[in-house]
Every structure is written in C-alpha cells, then in structure tokens.
C-alpha positions as CSV (number, residue, x, y, z in Angstrom):
1,M,-12.9,20.3,-7.9
2,S,-9.9,18.3,-9.1
3,N,-10.0,14.7,-10.2
4,N,-6.9,13.6,-8.3
5,N,-6.1,9.9,-8.4
6,R,-9.0,8.9,-10.6
7,I,-8.8,6.6,-13.6
8,P,-10.6,7.5,-16.8
9,S,-14.2,6.4,-16.8
10,N,-13.6,4.0,-19.7
11,A,-14.8,0.6,-18.7
12,I,-12.3,-1.3,-20.9
13,I,-9.3,0.5,-19.1
14,R,-10.8,-0.4,-15.7
15,L,-11.3,-4.0,-16.8
16,F,-7.6,-4.1,-17.8
17,F,-6.6,-2.9,-14.4
18,V,-8.9,-5.3,-12.6
19,V,-7.4,-8.2,-14.4
20,L,-3.9,-6.9,-13.8
21,F,-4.6,-6.4,-10.1
22,N,-6.0,-9.8,-9.8
23,I,-2.8,-11.3,-11.2
24,I,-0.7,-9.2,-8.8
25,N,-2.9,-10.2,-5.9
26,M,-2.3,-13.9,-6.6
27,V,1.4,-13.3,-6.4
28,V,1.1,-11.2,-3.2
29,G,-1.0,-13.9,-1.7
30,K,1.8,-16.4,-2.2
31,L,4.3,-13.9,-0.7
32,I,2.0,-13.5,2.4
33,L,2.0,-17.3,2.8
34,V,5.8,-17.4,2.7
35,L,6.0,-14.6,5.2
36,A,3.5,-16.3,7.5
37,F,5.6,-19.5,7.3
38,Y,8.8,-17.6,8.0
39,Q,7.2,-15.9,11.0
40,F,6.0,-19.3,12.3
41,L,9.5,-20.7,12.1
42,C,10.9,-17.6,13.9
43,H,8.3,-18.0,16.6
44,L,8.9,-21.7,16.9
45,F,12.7,-21.5,17.2
46,T,13.3,-18.1,18.9
47,G,10.1,-17.5,20.7
48,S,9.4,-14.2,18.9
49,V,8.7,-12.8,15.5
50,T,10.7,-10.2,13.6
51,E,9.5,-6.7,13.7
52,R,10.6,-6.0,10.1
53,S,8.5,-8.9,8.9
54,V,5.5,-7.7,10.9
55,R,5.7,-4.3,9.2
56,W,6.2,-5.8,5.8
57,G,3.1,-8.1,6.3
58,E,1.1,-5.1,7.5
59,A,2.1,-3.1,4.4
60,M,1.2,-6.0,2.0
61,S,-2.2,-6.4,3.8
62,N,-3.0,-2.7,3.4
63,W,-1.9,-2.7,-0.2
64,T,-4.1,-5.8,-0.9
65,L,-7.0,-4.0,0.7
66,R,-6.6,-1.1,-1.6
67,I,-6.5,-3.5,-4.6
68,F,-9.8,-5.1,-3.4
69,L,-11.5,-1.7,-2.8
70,F,-10.6,-0.7,-6.4
71,M,-11.7,-4.0,-7.9
72,T,-15.1,-3.9,-6.2
73,Y,-15.8,-0.3,-7.1
74,K,-15.7,0.9,-3.5
75,S,-12.8,3.2,-4.5
76,E,-11.8,4.9,-7.7
77,R,-8.2,5.3,-6.4
78,M,-5.8,2.8,-7.8
79,P,-3.1,1.4,-5.4
80,F,0.5,2.3,-5.6
81,P,2.3,2.5,-8.1
82,F,-0.7,3.0,-10.4
83,H,-2.3,5.7,-8.3
84,R,-1.0,8.5,-10.5
85,I,-2.6,7.2,-13.7
86,G,-5.3,9.6,-14.7
87,S,-4.5,12.1,-11.9
88,D,-4.3,15.8,-12.6
89,S,-1.4,16.5,-10.2
90,E,1.9,15.0,-9.4
91,R,1.5,14.9,-5.7
92,D,0.4,11.8,-3.8
C-alpha cells in the first residue's frame, strides 16, 4: 500500500505546517472578506454577482476546508501546493 500524499510522521514537521497553514488561512480569510464585499457591491449596483467571483470564492472555501481538515488531524493530506511533500509518487 503506497503512502501517497502523506507527510512524515514527525510531529515537529507537522507543527511547522500547522503554523504555516494558520498564517495562510488568516490571509485567505481577508481575501474572502474582500471578495464578499465586491460581490455585495456588484449585487447592489448591477442586480447580479459575477460568476468568476463565485467560482473563485468556492475554490478558496474548499481549499480552506482542506487546511482545517489537516490542522485538526482529520486528514493527513496537505492542501495544494504542499500535497506532494512526503508523497511517493508524482501524480496528484
């Protein structure tokens, strides 16, 4: 059984990534607030939201979920672009 998309079991390395992902998550949270405000303005002035922003918001939300799953030990798979660290193969 291969160990695809798994980080080494070293707790110090995992702690490093948890701290790193927490910092990244704080930045992404601010980006989501900016996106929500932009969508509100679009809705206010045009009556509709932009499809591109909706897709971008969905992608950021899914990526944030993957960060939280890793940080809370629900998943051993790290989110993109770190998902290849510790993997045995080059495929996604």
